[in-house]
C-alpha positions in Angstrom: -54.1 77.4 26.1 -57.2 78.7 28.3 -57.4 82.2 29.6 -60.0 82.8 32.5 -60.7 86.8 32.8 -62.7 88.9 35.1 -64.4 92.1 34.1 -64.1 95.6 35.8 -66.3 98.4 37.0 -68.9 99.5 34.4 -69.7 95.9 33.2 -72.4 95.6 35.9 -76.2 95.8 34.7 -79.5 95.7 36.6 -80.4 92.0 37.6 -77.5 90.3 36.0 -77.1 87.8 39.0 -80.7 86.9 39.0 -80.5 83.6 37.2 -77.4 82.4 39.3 -79.2 82.8 42.5 -82.0 80.4 41.5 -79.2 77.6 42.5 -79.5 77.2 46.3 -75.8 76.5 46.6 -74.7 79.5 44.5 -77.1 81.7 46.7 -75.5 80.5 50.0 -72.1 81.1 48.7 -73.0 84.7 47.6 -74.7 85.1 51.1 -71.0 84.1 52.7 -69.5 86.6 50.3 -72.0 89.1 51.2 -71.1 88.9 55.0 -67.5 89.9 54.3 -68.5 92.7 52.1 -71.2 93.9 54.5 -73.5 94.3 51.6 -76.7 92.6 50.5 -75.0 91.5 47.2 -78.1 89.3 46.2 -80.4 92.6 46.5 -77.9 94.8 44.4 -77.4 91.9 41.9 -81.0 91.1 41.1 -83.4 94.2 42.1 -81.2 97.4 42.4 -81.2 99.8 39.3 -78.5 101.0 37.5 -77.7 104.4 39.4 -77.6 102.3 42.6 -75.1 99.8 41.4 -73.2 102.5 39.7 -71.9 103.4 43.3 -68.3 102.3 43.6 -68.6 100.9 47.1 -71.4 98.7 45.8 -70.2 98.1 42.2 -66.8 96.8 43.1 -67.7 94.2 45.6 -70.6 92.9 43.4 -68.4 92.5 40.4 -65.7 90.5 42.4 -68.2 88.4 44.1 -70.0 87.6 40.6 -66.7 86.6 39.2 -65.8 84.4 42.1 -69.3 82.9 42.0 -69.3 82.0 38.4 -65.7 80.8 38.4 -66.5 78.3 41.4 -69.7 77.3 39.5 -67.6 76.4 36.5 -64.6 74.9 37.9 -65.0 74.5 41.6 -61.4 74.9 43.3 -59.8 72.9 40.5 -58.0 75.5 38.5 -55.6 73.0 36.8 -57.2 73.5 33.6 -56.7 77.3 33.4 -53.5 78.5 31.6 -53.5 82.1 32.6 -55.8 84.4 34.4 -56.2 88.1 34.6 -58.8 90.7 35.7 -59.4 94.3 34.5 -59.1 96.8 37.2 -61.1 95.6 40.1 -61.5 92.3 38.4 -57.7 91.8 39.3 -58.8 90.9 42.8 -61.0 88.1 41.5 -58.2 86.7 39.4 -55.8 86.8 42.3 -58.2 84.5 44.4 -58.9 82.3 41.4 -55.2 81.8 40.9 -54.8 81.1 44.8 -52.8 84.2 45.6 -55.3 85.2 48.1 -58.4 83.6 49.6 -62.0 84.6 48.2 -62.7 86.0 51.8 -59.6 88.1 51.5 -60.5 89.3 48.1 -64.0 90.4 49.4 -62.3 92.2 52.5 -60.0 93.9 49.9 -62.5 95.0 47.4 -65.0 96.3 50.3 -62.2 98.5 51.5 -61.0 99.3 47.9 -64.5 100.2 46.9 -65.2 102.4 50.0 -61.9 104.3 49.8 -62.2 105.0 46.0 -65.8 106.2 46.6 -64.7 108.5 49.2 -61.8 109.8 47.0 -64.3 110.4 44.2 -66.4 112.4 46.4 -63.8 115.0 47.0 -64.3 116.3 43.5 -66.6 115.3 40.6 -64.7 113.1 38.3 -65.5 110.2 35.9 -64.3 108.2 32.9 -65.0 108.3 29.2 -64.1 105.5 26.5 -62.5 107.0 23.5 -63.5 104.4 20.6 -61.5 104.2 17.4 -59.4 107.1 16.2 -55.7 107.3 15.6 -53.9 106.1 18.8 -51.4 109.0 18.8 -54.1 111.5 18.0 -56.3 110.1 20.8 -53.6 110.2 23.7 -52.8 113.8 22.4 -56.4 114.9 22.8 -56.8 113.3 26.1 -53.6 115.1 27.3 -54.7 118.5 25.7 -57.9 118.1 27.8 -55.9 117.6 31.1 -57.2 114.0 31.4 -55.1 110.7 32.1 -55.3 107.8 29.8 -56.3 105.4 32.7 -57.2 102.3 30.8 -55.5 101.3 27.7 -57.4 98.7 26.2 -55.8 97.8 23.0 -56.7 98.7 19.6 -59.9 100.6 19.4 -60.2 101.8 23.0 -58.5 104.0 25.6 -60.3 105.3 28.5 -59.7 108.8 29.5 -60.3 109.9 33.2 -60.5 113.3 34.9 -62.6 115.9 36.4 -66.1 116.5 35.0 -64.6 119.8 33.5 -61.8 118.1 31.9 -64.0 115.3 30.4 -66.3 118.1 29.0 -63.5 119.8 27.3 -62.3 116.4 25.8 -65.9 116.1 24.5 -65.7 119.5 22.8 -62.4 118.8 21.2 -62.5 115.0 20.4 -59.7 113.3 18.3 -60.7 112.8 14.7 -62.7 109.8 13.8 -63.2 108.7 17.4 -66.5 108.2 19.3 -66.8 109.2 23.0 -68.5 107.0 25.3 -69.1 108.0 28.8 -68.8 105.1 31.4 -71.0 104.0 34.3 -68.5 104.7 36.9 -68.4 107.6 39.6 -64.6 108.5 39.7 -61.4 109.0 37.8 -60.1 105.8 38.6 -56.5 104.8 38.1 -55.3 108.5 38.2 -53.9 110.9 40.9 -57.4 111.5 42.1 -57.3 107.9 43.8 -54.0 108.6 45.8 -56.1 108.6 49.1 -57.5 105.3 48.4 -54.0 103.8 47.9 -52.8 104.6 51.5 -55.9 103.2 53.0 -55.8 100.0 50.9 -51.9 99.4 51.6 -52.8 99.6 55.4 -55.6 97.0 54.8 -53.2 94.8 52.7 -50.8 94.3 55.5 -53.0 91.8 57.3 -53.7 89.9 54.3 -52.1 86.5 53.8 -50.6 85.6 50.4 -49.6 82.7 48.7 -47.6 82.3 45.3 -50.2 82.0 42.5 -51.0 78.1 41.4 -51.5 79.3 37.8 -50.0 82.1 35.6 -51.5 85.5 36.9 -51.1 88.8 34.9 -50.8 92.1 36.4 -52.6 95.2 35.0 -49.4 97.3 35.7 -47.3 95.8 32.8 -49.0 92.7 31.7 -46.3 90.4 33.0 -46.9 87.1 35.0 -46.4 87.6 38.5 -45.1 84.6 40.6 -45.3 86.2 44.1 -48.4 86.5 45.9 -47.0 89.3 48.0 -45.9 91.1 44.6 -49.5 90.7 43.2 -51.1 92.2 46.2 -48.6 95.4 46.3 -49.1 95.8 42.4 -52.8 95.7 42.9 -52.7 98.3 45.6 -50.6 100.6 43.5 -52.7 100.0 40.5 -55.7 102.0 42.2 -53.8 105.2 41.2 -52.1 104.1 38.0 -53.3 103.2 34.6 -54.6 99.9 33.6 -52.5 98.2 30.8 -54.9 95.8 29.6 -53.3 95.9 26.1 -50.1 94.6 27.6 -52.0 91.8 29.4 -53.5 90.7 26.0 -49.9 90.8 24.4 -48.8 88.6 27.1 -51.8 86.1 26.5 -51.0 86.3 22.6 -47.3 85.4 23.3 -48.2 82.6 25.6 -50.3 81.1 22.9 -53.9 81.5 24.3 -56.4 79.7 22.2 -59.5 80.3 24.1 -60.7 83.3 26.5 -63.4 82.9 28.6 -65.0 86.0 30.4 -66.7 85.6 33.8 -70.0 87.2 34.5 -70.9 90.1 33.9 -69.4 89.0 30.6 -69.1 90.8 27.2 -66.9 93.8 28.0 -63.5 92.0 27.7 -64.5 89.5 25.2 -65.5 92.5 23.0 -62.0 94.1 23.4 -60.3 90.7 22.8 -62.3 90.3 19.5 -60.3 93.3 18.3 -56.8 92.5 19.7 -56.5 88.6 19.8 -57.3 87.4 16.2 -58.1 83.8 15.9 -58.6 83.2 19.8 -62.0 81.7 20.6 -64.3 83.6 23.1 -67.0 82.7 25.5 -69.0 85.0 27.6 -70.5 83.3 30.5 -73.5 85.2 31.9 -76.0 82.6 33.0 -76.0 79.3 34.8 -77.6 77.5 31.6 -74.4 78.2 29.8 -72.3 76.0 32.0 -72.4 72.8 30.2 -71.1 74.7 27.0 -68.6 76.6 29.1 -67.1 73.4 30.6 -66.8 72.0 27.1 -65.1 75.2 26.1 -62.5 74.9 29.0 -61.9 71.3 28.2 -61.1 72.0 24.6 -58.8 74.8 25.2 -57.1 73.1 28.4 -56.3 70.3 26.3 -54.3 72.5 23.9 -52.0 73.8 26.7 -48.2 72.9 26.8 -47.4 69.9 28.8 -45.3 72.2 30.8 -48.4 74.0 32.2 
């Protein structure tokens, strides 16, 4: 069974879209997505520096557009080869569009407003996120709690992301859990925590105008890793997720239970395949980062789509 996944904020790197935009059709498609986002995504994806694309209001639309662009380059609009799709944090919007729960254009509308609202909420007080790598799970959670932080992303074995104020994260750094490594993330806010509550209210009002459809393929939710069969439910969960922890560990557990044999991460890829390597033993992995990989990626899709149960 094939899983297609879309990365979240922090995966972006300077120039990562450049090879894709050498194709005129893909450049035109990105221009269309840029119009909805009200951003020059080609500029941000090819020439902007790391600090510029760290801005939440830029990073989020850039990542969703990239996932959609590379998914359509790989598959077109035929998603029947996909057994299950999911996105990490903001990547969930790309997964919803790939599954047919919302249109690509509405995904860009929602991510535009999501990014702006979360950036505004982040500006109220200096906050950020830090990945806690390795260490005993219980000790990691205890250290995060002792520092006053929130375990905002539970990414399975070997990584939990703490979020909070700059002062809280400094306290965590001064009192790290044993045998753990702390890695500050390239994000400008304490996402998926109470600090994002103002963004939830705004995004909920925007979502009221978005038309949804039931997903055409299995779509996992970050809230608890289950398959959502209603587009309206998927949208409501995505909105609430802005101020609640991402349970990517549970998404991977569902993939494992479903019998996923191959996982392909859309550009900018590498983050989720690395997490999967630790948590989905025996599952083949493919990180799609440039158009010269498309033939190999299509072969990967064909192999793992062929292993899906007939009921799929």
